[in-house]
PyMOL commands that place a pseudoatom at each C-alpha (Angstrom):
pseudoatom trace, name=CA, resn=UNK, resi=1, chain=A, elem=C, hetatm=0, pos=[-0.053, 0.022, -0.075]
pseudoatom trace, name=CA, resn=UNK, resi=2, chain=A, elem=C, hetatm=0, pos=[1.093, 3.870, -0.920]
pseudoatom trace, name=CA, resn=UNK, resi=3, chain=A, elem=C, hetatm=0, pos=[2.201, 6.312, 1.837]
pseudoatom trace, name=CA, resn=UNK, resi=4, chain=A, elem=C, hetatm=0, pos=[0.339, 9.737, 1.464]
pseudoatom trace, name=CA, resn=UNK, resi=5, chain=A, elem=C, hetatm=0, pos=[3.445, 11.191, 0.017]
pseudoatom trace, name=CA, resn=UNK, resi=6, chain=A, elem=C, hetatm=0, pos=[3.556, 8.286, -2.468]
pseudoatom trace, name=CA, resn=UNK, resi=7, chain=A, elem=C, hetatm=0, pos=[0.672, 9.218, -3.518]
pseudoatom trace, name=CA, resn=UNK, resi=8, chain=A, elem=C, hetatm=0, pos=[0.888, 10.730, -7.301]
pseudoatom trace, name=CA, resn=UNK, resi=9, chain=A, elem=C, hetatm=0, pos=[-0.686, 14.128, -7.631]
pseudoatom trace, name=CA, resn=UNK, resi=10, chain=A, elem=C, hetatm=0, pos=[-0.610, 16.556, -10.253]
pseudoatom trace, name=CA, resn=UNK, resi=11, chain=A, elem=C, hetatm=0, pos=[-2.008, 19.881, -9.386]
pseudoatom trace, name=CA, resn=UNK, resi=12, chain=A, elem=C, hetatm=0, pos=[-3.597, 21.898, -12.441]
pseudoatom trace, name=CA, resn=UNK, resi=13, chain=A, elem=C, hetatm=0, pos=[-3.982, 25.339, -11.839]
pseudoatom trace, name=CA, resn=UNK, resi=14, chain=A, elem=C, hetatm=0, pos=[-3.404, 28.695, -13.357]
pseudoatom trace, name=CA, resn=UNK, resi=15, chain=A, elem=C, hetatm=0, pos=[-3.707, 31.057, -10.482]
pseudoatom trace, name=CA, resn=UNK, resi=16, chain=A, elem=C, hetatm=0, pos=[-0.141, 31.645, -8.553]
pseudoatom trace, name=CA, resn=UNK, resi=17, chain=A, elem=C, hetatm=0, pos=[-1.693, 32.271, -5.295]
pseudoatom trace, name=CA, resn=UNK, resi=18, chain=A, elem=C, hetatm=0, pos=[-4.379, 29.419, -5.406]
pseudoatom trace, name=CA, resn=UNK, resi=19, chain=A, elem=C, hetatm=0, pos=[-1.675, 26.964, -7.182]
pseudoatom trace, name=CA, resn=UNK, resi=20, chain=A, elem=C, hetatm=0, pos=[0.585, 28.204, -3.128]
pseudoatom trace, name=CA, resn=UNK, resi=21, chain=A, elem=C, hetatm=0, pos=[-2.376, 27.751, -1.515]
pseudoatom trace, name=CA, resn=UNK, resi=22, chain=A, elem=C, hetatm=0, pos=[-3.399, 24.491, -2.652]
pseudoatom trace, name=CA, resn=UNK, resi=23, chain=A, elem=C, hetatm=0, pos=[0.603, 23.159, -2.523]
pseudoatom trace, name=CA, resn=UNK, resi=24, chain=A, elem=C, hetatm=0, pos=[0.367, 24.194, 1.524]
pseudoatom trace, name=CA, resn=UNK, resi=25, chain=A, elem=C, hetatm=0, pos=[-2.581, 21.969, 2.074]
pseudoatom trace, name=CA, resn=UNK, resi=26, chain=A, elem=C, hetatm=0, pos=[-1.485, 19.212, -0.027]
pseudoatom trace, name=CA, resn=UNK, resi=27, chain=A, elem=C, hetatm=0, pos=[2.315, 19.268, 2.108]
pseudoatom trace, name=CA, resn=UNK, resi=28, chain=A, elem=C, hetatm=0, pos=[0.052, 19.670, 5.298]
pseudoatom trace, name=CA, resn=UNK, resi=29, chain=A, elem=C, hetatm=0, pos=[-2.032, 16.855, 4.688]
pseudoatom trace, name=CA, resn=UNK, resi=30, chain=A, elem=C, hetatm=0, pos=[1.517, 14.722, 3.665]
pseudoatom trace, name=CA, resn=UNK, resi=31, chain=A, elem=C, hetatm=0, pos=[1.363, 14.727, 0.220]
pseudoatom trace, name=CA, resn=UNK, resi=32, chain=A, elem=C, hetatm=0, pos=[3.362, 16.503, -2.805]
pseudoatom trace, name=CA, resn=UNK, resi=33, chain=A, elem=C, hetatm=0, pos=[2.214, 17.505, -5.910]
pseudoatom trace, name=CA, resn=UNK, resi=34, chain=A, elem=C, hetatm=0, pos=[3.684, 18.518, -9.709]
pseudoatom trace, name=CA, resn=UNK, resi=35, chain=A, elem=C, hetatm=0, pos=[2.097, 21.690, -11.079]
pseudoatom trace, name=CA, resn=UNK, resi=36, chain=A, elem=C, hetatm=0, pos=[0.430, 22.407, -14.344]
pseudoatom trace, name=CA, resn=UNK, resi=37, chain=A, elem=C, hetatm=0, pos=[-0.561, 25.707, -15.321]
pseudoatom trace, name=CA, resn=UNK, resi=38, chain=A, elem=C, hetatm=0, pos=[-3.265, 24.873, -18.287]
pseudoatom trace, name=CA, resn=UNK, resi=39, chain=A, elem=C, hetatm=0, pos=[-4.309, 21.828, -19.679]
pseudoatom trace, name=CA, resn=UNK, resi=40, chain=A, elem=C, hetatm=0, pos=[-2.096, 21.601, -22.174]
pseudoatom trace, name=CA, resn=UNK, resi=41, chain=A, elem=C, hetatm=0, pos=[0.653, 20.943, -19.322]
pseudoatom trace, name=CA, resn=UNK, resi=42, chain=A, elem=C, hetatm=0, pos=[-1.463, 18.783, -17.600]
pseudoatom trace, name=CA, resn=UNK, resi=43, chain=A, elem=C, hetatm=0, pos=[-1.352, 16.847, -21.006]
pseudoatom trace, name=CA, resn=UNK, resi=44, chain=A, elem=C, hetatm=0, pos=[2.234, 16.758, -21.693]
pseudoatom trace, name=CA, resn=UNK, resi=45, chain=A, elem=C, hetatm=0, pos=[2.686, 16.198, -17.608]
pseudoatom trace, name=CA, resn=UNK, resi=46, chain=A, elem=C, hetatm=0, pos=[1.005, 12.956, -17.709]
pseudoatom trace, name=CA, resn=UNK, resi=47, chain=A, elem=C, hetatm=0, pos=[2.531, 11.759, -21.213]
pseudoatom trace, name=CA, resn=UNK, resi=48, chain=A, elem=C, hetatm=0, pos=[5.707, 11.357, -19.247]
pseudoatom trace, name=CA, resn=UNK, resi=49, chain=A, elem=C, hetatm=0, pos=[4.836, 10.545, -15.802]
pseudoatom trace, name=CA, resn=UNK, resi=50, chain=A, elem=C, hetatm=0, pos=[1.872, 7.881, -14.257]
pseudoatom trace, name=CA, resn=UNK, resi=51, chain=A, elem=C, hetatm=0, pos=[-0.014, 10.277, -11.889]
pseudoatom trace, name=CA, resn=UNK, resi=52, chain=A, elem=C, hetatm=0, pos=[-2.666, 8.517, -9.397]
pseudoatom trace, name=CA, resn=UNK, resi=53, chain=A, elem=C, hetatm=0, pos=[-4.456, 12.185, -9.026]
pseudoatom trace, name=CA, resn=UNK, resi=54, chain=A, elem=C, hetatm=0, pos=[-5.295, 14.902, -10.803]
pseudoatom trace, name=CA, resn=UNK, resi=55, chain=A, elem=C, hetatm=0, pos=[-6.914, 18.622, -8.938]
pseudoatom trace, name=CA, resn=UNK, resi=56, chain=A, elem=C, hetatm=0, pos=[-8.024, 19.994, -12.110]
pseudoatom trace, name=CA, resn=UNK, resi=57, chain=A, elem=C, hetatm=0, pos=[-8.937, 23.700, -12.093]
pseudoatom trace, name=CA, resn=UNK, resi=58, chain=A, elem=C, hetatm=0, pos=[-11.893, 24.572, -14.977]
pseudoatom trace, name=CA, resn=UNK, resi=59, chain=A, elem=C, hetatm=0, pos=[-10.876, 28.074, -16.053]
pseudoatom trace, name=CA, resn=UNK, resi=60, chain=A, elem=C, hetatm=0, pos=[-6.866, 28.150, -17.330]
pseudoatom trace, name=CA, resn=UNK, resi=61, chain=A, elem=C, hetatm=0, pos=[-5.820, 29.224, -20.479]
pseudoatom trace, name=CA, resn=UNK, resi=62, chain=A, elem=C, hetatm=0, pos=[-4.707, 27.164, -23.782]
pseudoatom trace, name=CA, resn=UNK, resi=63, chain=A, elem=C, hetatm=0, pos=[-6.972, 24.672, -22.598]
pseudoatom trace, name=CA, resn=UNK, resi=64, chain=A, elem=C, hetatm=0, pos=[-9.652, 24.958, -19.817]
pseudoatom trace, name=CA, resn=UNK, resi=65, chain=A, elem=C, hetatm=0, pos=[-9.765, 22.111, -17.216]
pseudoatom trace, name=CA, resn=UNK, resi=66, chain=A, elem=C, hetatm=0, pos=[-13.230, 20.839, -19.020]
pseudoatom trace, name=CA, resn=UNK, resi=67, chain=A, elem=C, hetatm=0, pos=[-11.242, 20.252, -22.182]
pseudoatom trace, name=CA, resn=UNK, resi=68, chain=A, elem=C, hetatm=0, pos=[-7.924, 18.923, -20.440]
pseudoatom trace, name=CA, resn=UNK, resi=69, chain=A, elem=C, hetatm=0, pos=[-10.830, 16.508, -18.810]
pseudoatom trace, name=CA, resn=UNK, resi=70, chain=A, elem=C, hetatm=0, pos=[-11.729, 15.144, -21.943]
pseudoatom trace, name=CA, resn=UNK, resi=71, chain=A, elem=C, hetatm=0, pos=[-8.313, 14.376, -23.520]
pseudoatom trace, name=CA, resn=UNK, resi=72, chain=A, elem=C, hetatm=0, pos=[-7.439, 12.460, -20.692]
pseudoatom trace, name=CA, resn=UNK, resi=73, chain=A, elem=C, hetatm=0, pos=[-10.172, 10.489, -20.279]
pseudoatom trace, name=CA, resn=UNK, resi=74, chain=A, elem=C, hetatm=0, pos=[-9.945, 9.655, -24.293]
pseudoatom trace, name=CA, resn=UNK, resi=75, chain=A, elem=C, hetatm=0, pos=[-6.062, 9.153, -24.117]
pseudoatom trace, name=CA, resn=UNK, resi=76, chain=A, elem=C, hetatm=0, pos=[-5.825, 7.237, -20.783]
pseudoatom trace, name=CA, resn=UNK, resi=77, chain=A, elem=C, hetatm=0, pos=[-9.800, 6.103, -20.118]
pseudoatom trace, name=CA, resn=UNK, resi=78, chain=A, elem=C, hetatm=0, pos=[-8.002, 3.949, -16.898]
pseudoatom trace, name=CA, resn=UNK, resi=79, chain=A, elem=C, hetatm=0, pos=[-6.296, 6.722, -16.403]
pseudoatom trace, name=CA, resn=UNK, resi=80, chain=A, elem=C, hetatm=0, pos=[-5.960, 9.372, -12.938]
pseudoatom trace, name=CA, resn=UNK, resi=81, chain=A, elem=C, hetatm=0, pos=[-8.727, 10.266, -10.444]
pseudoatom trace, name=CA, resn=UNK, resi=82, chain=A, elem=C, hetatm=0, pos=[-9.199, 13.665, -11.864]
pseudoatom trace, name=CA, resn=UNK, resi=83, chain=A, elem=C, hetatm=0, pos=[-10.790, 16.086, -8.511]
pseudoatom trace, name=CA, resn=UNK, resi=84, chain=A, elem=C, hetatm=0, pos=[-12.129, 19.489, -10.179]
pseudoatom trace, name=CA, resn=UNK, resi=85, chain=A, elem=C, hetatm=0, pos=[-11.659, 22.533, -7.533]
pseudoatom trace, name=CA, resn=UNK, resi=86, chain=A, elem=C, hetatm=0, pos=[-13.194, 25.578, -9.309]
pseudoatom trace, name=CA, resn=UNK, resi=87, chain=A, elem=C, hetatm=0, pos=[-14.796, 28.620, -8.035]
pseudoatom trace, name=CA, resn=UNK, resi=88, chain=A, elem=C, hetatm=0, pos=[-17.900, 27.720, -10.770]
pseudoatom trace, name=CA, resn=UNK, resi=89, chain=A, elem=C, hetatm=0, pos=[-20.755, 26.106, -8.157]
pseudoatom trace, name=CA, resn=UNK, resi=90, chain=A, elem=C, hetatm=0, pos=[-23.874, 26.338, -10.777]
pseudoatom trace, name=CA, resn=UNK, resi=91, chain=A, elem=C, hetatm=0, pos=[-24.865, 22.837, -11.254]
pseudoatom trace, name=CA, resn=UNK, resi=92, chain=A, elem=C, hetatm=0, pos=[-24.737, 23.094, -14.430]
pseudoatom trace, name=CA, resn=UNK, resi=93, chain=A, elem=C, hetatm=0, pos=[-21.123, 23.032, -14.098]
pseudoatom trace, name=CA, resn=UNK, resi=94, chain=A, elem=C, hetatm=0, pos=[-20.957, 20.614, -11.797]
pseudoatom trace, name=CA, resn=UNK, resi=95, chain=A, elem=C, hetatm=0, pos=[-22.943, 18.010, -14.183]
pseudoatom trace, name=CA, resn=UNK, resi=96, chain=A, elem=C, hetatm=0, pos=[-20.582, 18.850, -17.262]
pseudoatom trace, name=CA, resn=UNK, resi=97, chain=A, elem=C, hetatm=0, pos=[-17.334, 18.072, -15.356]
pseudoatom trace, name=CA, resn=UNK, resi=98, chain=A, elem=C, hetatm=0, pos=[-19.203, 14.489, -14.264]
pseudoatom trace, name=CA, resn=UNK, resi=99, chain=A, elem=C, hetatm=0, pos=[-20.313, 14.266, -17.877]
pseudoatom trace, name=CA, resn=UNK, resi=100, chain=A, elem=C, hetatm=0, pos=[-16.418, 14.764, -19.377]
pseudoatom trace, name=CA, resn=UNK, resi=101, chain=A, elem=C, hetatm=0, pos=[-15.072, 12.051, -16.364]
pseudoatom trace, name=CA, resn=UNK, resi=102, chain=A, elem=C, hetatm=0, pos=[-14.715, 13.838, -12.922]
pseudoatom trace, name=CA, resn=UNK, resi=103, chain=A, elem=C, hetatm=0, pos=[-14.685, 11.931, -10.414]
pseudoatom trace, name=CA, resn=UNK, resi=104, chain=A, elem=C, hetatm=0, pos=[-14.975, 14.575, -7.636]
pseudoatom trace, name=CA, resn=UNK, resi=105, chain=A, elem=C, hetatm=0, pos=[-16.740, 18.303, -7.224]
pseudoatom trace, name=CA, resn=UNK, resi=106, chain=A, elem=C, hetatm=0, pos=[-15.397, 21.125, -5.095]
pseudoatom trace, name=CA, resn=UNK, resi=107, chain=A, elem=C, hetatm=0, pos=[-16.163, 24.320, -4.899]
pseudoatom trace, name=CA, resn=UNK, resi=108, chain=A, elem=C, hetatm=0, pos=[-13.183, 26.961, -4.527]
pseudoatom trace, name=CA, resn=UNK, resi=109, chain=A, elem=C, hetatm=0, pos=[-12.668, 28.629, -2.035]
pseudoatom trace, name=CA, resn=UNK, resi=110, chain=A, elem=C, hetatm=0, pos=[-11.470, 24.950, -0.680]
pseudoatom trace, name=CA, resn=UNK, resi=111, chain=A, elem=C, hetatm=0, pos=[-11.186, 24.107, 2.628]
pseudoatom trace, name=CA, resn=UNK, resi=112, chain=A, elem=C, hetatm=0, pos=[-7.859, 21.847, 3.844]
pseudoatom trace, name=CA, resn=UNK, resi=113, chain=A, elem=C, hetatm=0, pos=[-10.235, 19.143, 5.774]
pseudoatom trace, name=CA, resn=UNK, resi=114, chain=A, elem=C, hetatm=0, pos=[-12.498, 19.137, 2.432]
pseudoatom trace, name=CA, resn=UNK, resi=115, chain=A, elem=C, hetatm=0, pos=[-9.724, 18.801, -0.047]
pseudoatom trace, name=CA, resn=UNK, resi=116, chain=A, elem=C, hetatm=0, pos=[-8.173, 16.193, 1.889]
pseudoatom trace, name=CA, resn=UNK, resi=117, chain=A, elem=C, hetatm=0, pos=[-11.547, 14.158, 2.694]
pseudoatom trace, name=CA, resn=UNK, resi=118, chain=A, elem=C, hetatm=0, pos=[-11.688, 14.747, -1.792]
pseudoatom trace, name=CA, resn=UNK, resi=119, chain=A, elem=C, hetatm=0, pos=[-8.111, 12.590, -2.055]
pseudoatom trace, name=CA, resn=UNK, resi=120, chain=A, elem=C, hetatm=0, pos=[-9.444, 9.884, 0.936]
pseudoatom trace, name=CA, resn=UNK, resi=121, chain=A, elem=C, hetatm=0, pos=[-13.016, 9.555, -0.800]
pseudoatom trace, name=CA, resn=UNK, resi=122, chain=A, elem=C, hetatm=0, pos=[-11.218, 8.714, -4.228]
pseudoatom trace, name=CA, resn=UNK, resi=123, chain=A, elem=C, hetatm=0, pos=[-8.198, 7.288, -3.575]
pseudoatom trace, name=CA, resn=UNK, resi=124, chain=A, elem=C, hetatm=0, pos=[-9.581, 4.618, -1.479]
pseudoatom trace, name=CA, resn=UNK, resi=125, chain=A, elem=C, hetatm=0, pos=[-6.553, 2.528, 0.258]
pseudoatom trace, name=CA, resn=UNK, resi=126, chain=A, elem=C, hetatm=0, pos=[-3.993, 4.070, -2.794]
pseudoatom trace, name=CA, resn=UNK, resi=127, chain=A, elem=C, hetatm=0, pos=[-3.217, 7.091, 0.296]
for i in range(1, 127): cmd.bond("trace and resi %d" % i, "trace and resi %d" % (i + 1))
show_as sticks, trace
zoom trace
């Protein structure tokens, strides 16, 4: 069984402040993560590394989180779990995220406890 620090996480977030806060939360929860600033960087990272989990923002430049999630599910159907973390809290956005292949959905601002619970809920015994 993997320990928390062995869980391979990719954080997709273009806002430097949000990115820093998420990394702090993850560190306090016992995790570390690589970062991507947009959907294109997410796809490139996945081509070169195996990730267990992607924390995906929706509104990013070049390729948004919706399109990136679609591409991940197309290229890697059994690929990483995807937890959307977004400021868009409309039901339509939530539904669209699940339709394109997201595994979970968190509204910003996310609390550290919510993030930890979502990781545990989605990764099960892996973490």
